[in-house]
Legacy VTK file of the C-alpha trace (Angstrom):
# vtk DataFile Version 3.0
C-alpha trace
ASCII
DATASET POLYDATA
POINTS 495 float
16.326 -25.906 -22.433
15.199 -24.840 -18.964
14.533 -21.225 -18.079
17.595 -21.319 -15.829
19.802 -22.626 -18.676
18.553 -19.903 -21.013
19.241 -17.245 -18.395
22.772 -18.552 -17.848
23.394 -18.646 -21.649
22.317 -15.009 -22.005
24.522 -14.022 -19.069
27.534 -15.680 -20.711
27.004 -13.874 -24.050
29.521 -11.074 -24.773
28.284 -7.581 -24.044
27.558 -5.300 -27.007
30.534 -2.997 -27.666
30.171 0.475 -26.205
29.492 3.134 -28.804
32.611 5.173 -29.472
32.149 8.903 -29.058
33.213 10.959 -32.099
36.725 12.377 -31.859
38.953 14.542 -34.032
40.670 12.399 -36.679
43.321 14.832 -37.898
46.255 13.624 -40.007
49.477 15.644 -40.329
51.950 15.526 -43.224
54.913 17.700 -44.205
55.686 19.125 -47.626
57.609 21.768 -49.544
56.631 24.060 -52.400
58.529 26.751 -54.265
56.597 30.020 -54.200
57.328 33.738 -54.009
60.888 33.026 -55.084
61.767 30.693 -52.229
61.313 27.142 -50.955
58.504 26.909 -48.401
58.454 24.077 -45.873
54.955 23.623 -44.491
52.768 21.328 -42.436
49.398 20.155 -43.766
46.713 18.906 -41.399
43.508 17.353 -42.729
40.606 15.806 -40.870
37.362 16.296 -39.024
37.004 18.466 -35.944
34.170 17.629 -33.548
31.821 20.464 -32.678
30.122 20.199 -29.302
27.110 21.725 -27.602
26.534 22.567 -23.959
23.610 20.523 -22.675
21.386 21.518 -19.751
18.861 19.153 -18.178
16.380 20.661 -15.754
18.595 23.725 -15.564
21.681 21.670 -14.687
24.806 21.342 -16.816
24.937 17.863 -18.362
28.128 18.011 -20.406
29.482 18.983 -23.805
27.975 16.556 -26.300
29.145 16.124 -29.907
26.862 17.553 -32.585
28.849 17.629 -35.851
32.172 16.695 -37.412
33.561 19.401 -39.697
36.283 18.668 -42.237
39.122 21.173 -42.166
42.361 21.348 -44.147
45.091 23.530 -42.645
48.464 24.702 -43.957
50.991 26.326 -41.636
54.452 27.483 -42.615
57.227 25.785 -40.660
59.674 27.914 -38.638
57.493 31.039 -38.872
56.536 33.253 -35.956
52.795 32.536 -35.576
52.154 35.786 -33.702
52.873 38.123 -36.577
51.945 35.715 -39.379
48.452 36.127 -40.871
45.972 33.267 -41.025
43.210 33.120 -43.627
40.026 31.093 -43.102
38.572 30.180 -46.498
35.323 28.651 -47.726
33.141 28.574 -50.803
29.402 28.999 -51.038
26.527 27.271 -52.759
24.914 26.852 -50.290
26.095 23.275 -50.519
29.623 23.805 -51.803
32.776 22.451 -50.254
35.905 24.595 -50.131
37.548 22.696 -52.999
37.370 25.595 -55.466
39.421 28.097 -53.462
41.528 25.287 -52.015
42.711 23.694 -55.259
41.917 26.533 -57.630
43.534 29.593 -56.093
44.972 29.550 -52.572
46.414 26.145 -51.720
49.970 24.903 -52.325
48.670 22.441 -54.914
46.270 23.268 -57.725
44.067 21.433 -60.216
44.866 21.541 -63.929
41.606 21.987 -65.839
42.317 23.731 -69.093
40.073 26.657 -69.970
37.155 27.673 -72.155
37.620 26.171 -75.603
40.517 23.993 -74.446
39.478 21.695 -71.569
41.877 18.966 -70.492
40.776 15.309 -70.758
40.410 12.943 -67.789
42.083 11.889 -65.542
43.310 15.514 -65.220
46.214 16.442 -62.946
47.662 18.442 -60.070
50.627 20.797 -59.961
52.478 22.864 -57.400
50.958 26.324 -57.032
53.813 28.811 -57.362
51.369 31.608 -56.503
49.962 29.971 -53.349
48.700 32.329 -50.676
50.644 30.194 -48.187
53.655 32.364 -49.019
51.850 35.216 -47.241
49.410 33.592 -44.804
48.651 30.328 -43.067
45.509 28.774 -44.530
42.457 27.041 -43.034
39.890 25.611 -45.472
36.483 24.840 -43.963
33.805 22.555 -45.399
30.421 23.460 -43.849
28.210 20.661 -42.520
26.980 18.245 -45.249
29.716 19.375 -47.683
33.078 17.690 -48.174
33.435 15.100 -45.405
31.537 17.212 -42.866
28.505 15.551 -41.298
26.335 15.711 -38.198
26.852 12.979 -35.595
24.354 10.245 -34.804
21.111 11.639 -33.433
21.647 15.196 -34.716
19.688 16.859 -37.516
21.603 18.025 -40.608
18.831 20.531 -41.247
19.948 22.458 -38.154
22.987 23.542 -40.206
21.211 24.017 -43.534
20.322 27.641 -43.074
21.777 31.084 -42.576
22.106 31.120 -38.796
23.052 27.487 -38.187
25.703 27.670 -40.885
27.035 30.973 -39.547
27.351 29.727 -35.988
28.987 26.407 -36.879
31.604 27.962 -39.187
32.229 30.671 -36.590
32.730 28.008 -33.940
35.323 26.228 -36.081
37.207 29.514 -36.527
37.189 30.165 -32.768
38.279 26.613 -31.944
41.142 26.617 -34.435
42.342 30.040 -33.295
42.316 29.024 -29.626
43.853 25.574 -30.075
46.709 26.944 -32.163
47.396 30.030 -30.057
46.585 32.443 -32.863
44.451 35.099 -31.146
47.272 37.605 -31.660
47.753 36.746 -35.340
46.303 38.976 -38.096
43.138 37.208 -39.239
41.344 37.216 -42.607
38.242 35.554 -44.016
38.070 34.596 -47.688
34.763 33.562 -49.199
33.415 32.958 -52.669
29.807 33.382 -53.860
27.480 32.528 -50.924
30.721 32.356 -48.984
30.971 36.146 -49.336
27.572 36.517 -47.692
28.774 34.147 -44.965
32.064 36.055 -44.563
30.379 39.451 -44.245
27.972 38.109 -41.616
30.818 36.293 -39.821
32.794 39.521 -39.466
29.947 40.864 -37.340
29.209 37.522 -35.627
32.822 36.885 -34.577
33.052 40.393 -33.120
29.757 40.318 -31.238
29.872 36.675 -30.068
33.584 36.122 -29.353
35.178 39.564 -29.444
37.289 38.421 -32.408
38.161 41.368 -34.644
39.458 40.734 -38.147
41.984 42.502 -40.342
40.290 41.871 -43.643
37.760 40.117 -45.848
38.456 38.723 -49.302
35.143 38.566 -51.168
35.363 36.696 -54.469
32.314 36.819 -56.773
30.458 38.676 -54.089
26.756 38.767 -53.254
25.716 40.355 -49.957
22.177 41.312 -51.024
20.210 38.538 -52.707
17.739 41.119 -53.941
20.362 42.234 -56.461
20.478 38.830 -58.205
17.024 37.284 -57.704
14.630 37.750 -60.631
11.400 37.900 -58.667
8.141 39.589 -59.707
8.204 43.321 -59.019
11.978 43.440 -58.525
13.486 45.137 -61.572
16.902 45.751 -59.998
18.611 42.561 -61.272
17.703 43.298 -64.894
19.827 46.443 -64.772
22.645 44.958 -62.694
23.108 41.954 -65.002
23.225 44.018 -68.204
26.970 44.902 -68.042
27.761 41.204 -67.575
25.542 40.288 -70.527
27.445 42.858 -72.575
30.810 41.375 -71.546
29.689 37.842 -72.434
28.268 39.046 -75.752
31.601 40.750 -76.437
33.520 37.540 -75.756
31.371 35.713 -78.325
31.893 38.325 -81.015
28.642 40.276 -80.760
30.485 43.604 -80.444
32.913 43.262 -83.306
36.360 44.717 -82.679
35.339 47.105 -79.893
37.503 46.821 -76.738
35.880 45.055 -73.785
36.438 48.067 -71.526
34.557 50.331 -73.910
31.610 47.941 -74.180
31.387 47.420 -70.417
31.628 51.153 -69.705
28.733 51.860 -72.076
26.649 49.093 -70.498
27.382 50.324 -66.965
26.388 53.877 -67.847
23.124 52.759 -69.434
22.366 50.305 -66.607
22.880 52.965 -63.950
20.754 55.687 -65.565
18.411 55.178 -68.515
17.652 51.472 -68.159
16.190 51.572 -64.611
14.126 54.608 -65.662
12.740 52.742 -68.682
11.871 49.689 -66.590
10.163 51.846 -63.963
8.111 53.733 -66.575
6.526 50.543 -67.902
3.407 51.295 -69.953
4.056 55.025 -69.515
6.904 54.856 -72.035
6.078 56.472 -75.342
6.473 54.341 -78.458
9.672 56.207 -79.307
11.093 55.803 -75.795
10.329 52.097 -75.745
11.851 51.565 -79.186
15.022 53.342 -78.072
15.237 51.227 -74.899
14.739 48.037 -76.902
17.441 49.096 -79.333
19.993 49.895 -76.612
19.396 46.756 -74.556
19.496 44.514 -77.633
22.710 46.098 -78.905
24.461 45.814 -75.543
23.314 42.268 -74.801
23.955 40.979 -78.315
20.352 39.903 -78.855
17.720 40.714 -81.465
15.434 43.670 -80.897
12.471 41.358 -81.472
13.525 39.137 -78.567
14.117 42.069 -76.203
10.729 43.505 -77.136
8.973 40.177 -76.578
10.434 39.785 -73.062
9.354 43.336 -72.239
12.918 44.665 -71.848
13.580 42.204 -69.032
16.389 39.715 -69.675
16.323 36.968 -67.062
19.780 35.418 -66.801
19.130 31.747 -67.654
17.010 32.842 -70.605
19.895 35.061 -71.756
22.448 32.234 -71.512
20.091 30.054 -73.550
19.272 32.721 -76.149
22.582 34.450 -76.911
24.018 31.764 -79.224
20.763 30.106 -80.246
21.638 30.753 -83.897
24.676 28.499 -83.370
22.626 25.870 -81.492
24.762 26.577 -78.414
24.249 27.849 -74.857
26.709 29.803 -72.718
27.713 29.181 -69.118
26.180 30.783 -66.043
29.253 30.414 -63.849
31.447 31.532 -66.729
29.920 32.937 -69.903
33.063 32.161 -71.908
32.150 28.459 -71.931
29.695 27.054 -74.462
27.734 23.819 -74.649
25.016 22.033 -76.557
21.478 21.504 -75.332
19.391 18.543 -76.510
16.537 20.942 -77.328
17.617 24.125 -79.084
14.141 25.580 -78.789
13.833 25.629 -75.018
13.797 28.799 -72.883
16.112 27.513 -70.137
19.201 25.399 -70.768
19.443 21.937 -69.251
22.910 22.291 -67.714
25.558 24.937 -67.141
28.441 24.075 -69.503
30.952 26.044 -67.429
30.187 24.047 -64.280
30.227 20.776 -66.218
33.688 21.625 -67.553
35.317 21.998 -64.137
33.374 19.578 -61.927
35.317 16.522 -63.115
38.830 17.946 -62.694
38.149 19.370 -59.236
36.450 16.183 -58.000
39.243 13.919 -59.232
41.914 16.289 -57.983
40.455 16.594 -54.493
39.893 12.882 -53.967
43.376 11.996 -55.160
45.020 14.792 -53.207
43.358 14.195 -49.845
43.789 10.415 -49.927
47.199 10.101 -51.558
49.099 13.255 -50.612
47.481 14.391 -47.350
47.005 10.723 -46.331
43.534 11.268 -44.899
41.285 8.230 -45.265
37.507 8.347 -45.207
35.024 6.132 -47.047
32.347 8.819 -47.192
31.883 10.511 -50.555
33.503 13.936 -50.557
30.561 16.190 -51.404
32.010 18.726 -53.841
28.722 20.516 -54.508
25.603 18.976 -53.010
21.886 19.715 -53.084
21.415 17.808 -49.817
21.420 21.134 -47.969
18.260 22.227 -49.762
15.879 23.714 -48.885
18.224 26.273 -47.310
16.557 28.219 -44.507
16.485 32.016 -44.531
13.915 32.262 -41.749
15.859 35.144 -40.185
14.942 37.250 -43.241
11.276 36.286 -43.519
9.391 38.911 -45.530
12.575 40.628 -46.760
15.436 40.104 -49.176
18.396 38.216 -47.746
20.851 41.040 -47.150
23.905 41.136 -44.868
25.308 44.470 -46.016
24.157 45.943 -42.721
26.194 43.337 -40.823
29.316 44.203 -42.781
28.697 47.886 -42.147
28.266 47.191 -38.412
31.573 45.313 -38.367
33.408 48.095 -40.227
32.056 50.853 -37.995
33.043 48.915 -34.861
36.423 48.002 -36.333
37.574 50.861 -38.588
40.729 48.890 -39.455
38.706 46.168 -41.210
39.658 46.092 -44.910
37.580 44.583 -47.729
38.810 43.240 -51.061
36.190 42.454 -53.727
37.212 40.333 -56.729
34.883 40.294 -59.753
34.828 38.333 -63.011
33.533 40.170 -66.063
31.988 36.931 -67.388
30.411 35.821 -64.092
26.721 35.252 -64.796
25.906 34.100 -61.243
27.033 37.110 -59.182
27.477 40.029 -61.606
30.073 42.656 -60.790
27.585 45.521 -61.067
25.515 43.971 -58.267
28.542 43.949 -55.952
29.301 47.561 -56.871
25.686 48.543 -56.187
25.689 46.907 -52.752
29.017 48.358 -51.673
28.022 51.840 -52.851
25.089 51.728 -50.447
27.066 50.444 -47.461
26.233 52.475 -44.349
29.749 53.476 -43.373
31.288 56.948 -42.947
33.139 58.467 -45.892
36.529 57.935 -44.261
35.996 54.153 -44.316
35.308 54.049 -48.071
39.031 53.733 -48.732
38.965 50.436 -46.804
37.127 48.838 -49.753
38.892 47.894 -52.985
37.621 46.277 -56.203
39.628 44.210 -58.671
38.323 42.880 -62.011
39.296 39.831 -64.065
38.554 38.380 -67.493
37.287 35.069 -66.113
33.929 34.154 -64.640
32.605 33.123 -61.221
35.738 31.029 -60.608
37.863 33.567 -62.459
41.029 31.650 -61.576
40.078 29.004 -64.185
41.383 31.630 -66.631
45.158 31.352 -66.165
46.103 35.047 -66.592
43.339 35.954 -64.142
44.571 33.352 -61.637
48.092 34.751 -61.660
46.926 38.359 -61.381
44.329 37.587 -58.721
46.901 35.748 -56.619
49.166 38.793 -56.735
46.302 41.170 -55.935
45.163 39.200 -52.894
48.730 38.801 -51.630
49.164 42.570 -51.867
45.845 43.105 -50.076
46.949 40.900 -47.174
50.259 42.732 -46.932
48.565 46.119 -46.910
45.972 45.044 -44.317
48.511 43.435 -41.976
49.937 45.789 -39.341
53.676 46.328 -39.450
55.524 44.475 -36.711
LINES 1 496
495 0 1 2 3 4 5 6 7 8 9 10 11 12 13 14 15 16 17 18 19 20 21 22 23 24 25 26 27 28 29 30 31 32 33 34 35 36 37 38 39 40 41 42 43 44 45 46 47 48 49 50 51 52 53 54 55 56 57 58 59 60 61 62 63 64 65 66 67 68 69 70 71 72 73 74 75 76 77 78 79 80 81 82 83 84 85 86 87 88 89 90 91 92 93 94 95 96 97 98 99 100 101 102 103 104 105 106 107 108 109 110 111 112 113 114 115 116 117 118 119 120 121 122 123 124 125 126 127 128 129 130 131 132 133 134 135 136 137 138 139 140 141 142 143 144 145 146 147 148 149 150 151 152 153 154 155 156 157 158 159 160 161 162 163 164 165 166 167 168 169 170 171 172 173 174 175 176 177 178 179 180 181 182 183 184 185 186 187 188 189 190 191 192 193 194 195 196 197 198 199 200 201 202 203 204 205 206 207 208 209 210 211 212 213 214 215 216 217 218 219 220 221 222 223 224 225 226 227 228 229 230 231 232 233 234 235 236 237 238 239 240 241 242 243 244 245 246 247 248 249 250 251 252 253 254 255 256 257 258 259 260 261 262 263 264 265 266 267 268 269 270 271 272 273 274 275 276 277 278 279 280 281 282 283 284 285 286 287 288 289 290 291 292 293 294 295 296 297 298 299 300 301 302 303 304 305 306 307 308 309 310 311 312 313 314 315 316 317 318 319 320 321 322 323 324 325 326 327 328 329 330 331 332 333 334 335 336 337 338 339 340 341 342 343 344 345 346 347 348 349 350 351 352 353 354 355 356 357 358 359 360 361 362 363 364 365 366 367 368 369 370 371 372 373 374 375 376 377 378 379 380 381 382 383 384 385 386 387 388 389 390 391 392 393 394 395 396 397 398 399 400 401 402 403 404 405 406 407 408 409 410 411 412 413 414 415 416 417 418 419 420 421 422 423 424 425 426 427 428 429 430 431 432 433 434 435 436 437 438 439 440 441 442 443 444 445 446 447 448 449 450 451 452 453 454 455 456 457 458 459 460 461 462 463 464 465 466 467 468 469 470 471 472 473 474 475 476 477 478 479 480 481 482 483 484 485 486 487 488 489 490 491 492 493 494
């Protein structure tokens, strides 16, 4: 073939297809659910929203280029006045968790059926209408941060840019601003609801949304809260977590029969009193404790935590949480859950110091994964071949570079937001058997919040007999739904 023939052949070849720019792929469906004593007609919208960045080249504007696609599931009540109707933006934590837990466990119009501690349901599990859905009181927007759920960066962008405190904060904040603007909801009462790391995100977002966009909120719902990582991180020289976890240890020990017939409230009250006064003093004294003082501290900690005095003495009065979950039922060859200490499991090595897996997380991962994948594909009619990342470690290592040399703590950001917006209300929901974010740690952080005395009444605590996802416990789910609905009503201005 001559050079000319080859050139002509190449010229006749079809051109490569132009690369399609990412675009929103939202799917809308309509449904009904009976809740709050009436039939609710609502619209569900599921899909990915494209986030964009302003690009400058040599100081000149070069367009808004896509950077990430964030999966969002929205529920809006039909025939409701959007101006006076609240909207709640909800997310979970991890970091690395999708919003599936709050979505299908507590707030959404459909919920997963899982069973509970001691009575888990078998696969393939199931879904049911949620008669206590928060949709009866607020429109709902569930957000999956980048790399969770179906959310991903676009071609050429770095996922790691979103795997850290600030990148995560800004991207979730941008989704909230976009949704509010596109749906004409700037005049609606607005709430954030977060769980676990999502509470840290929510507290920081309250300040970020105010300072960056001038968006003031009506309230925060903080479920299994942690705003100061120093209260839950067992690091050398930091004795605070040992005291703050003790009331939770006592509650878990009570559930497993280590406190006989004593009421839970009595056991927890004793543990709280000791953890707030004598225990921190004993830990701080160290080698300066007399033999009698040390023996008394060992006795009290062992009795409250349901452990042997020998064990408490050998760990120098310091009960690290994974070691506790592994030790409590060692005589039964069982371990208890971190997310929910009511759950038990079996470890392949009953002599180890740290359990292999969290039995409470294992018990609910299957039902929530099956429920979400069925629900999104079959009921919301959203199609995507990507795996829905329920809880992923792909976001690790998570960057806290903004806090270098200090504990990760956003209590100051929440306090800033409350001082600037004295109408901002805060609801804190705690599980007695939550071994990941103990209730005493949340109480400790909130007690130190730098707000004037008159704003203290803006903060309320509610307690439940479940764990980290306390709504797995059915009586807790029903009560928590009612408590949060009442909180939204009380924090929403009268029309």
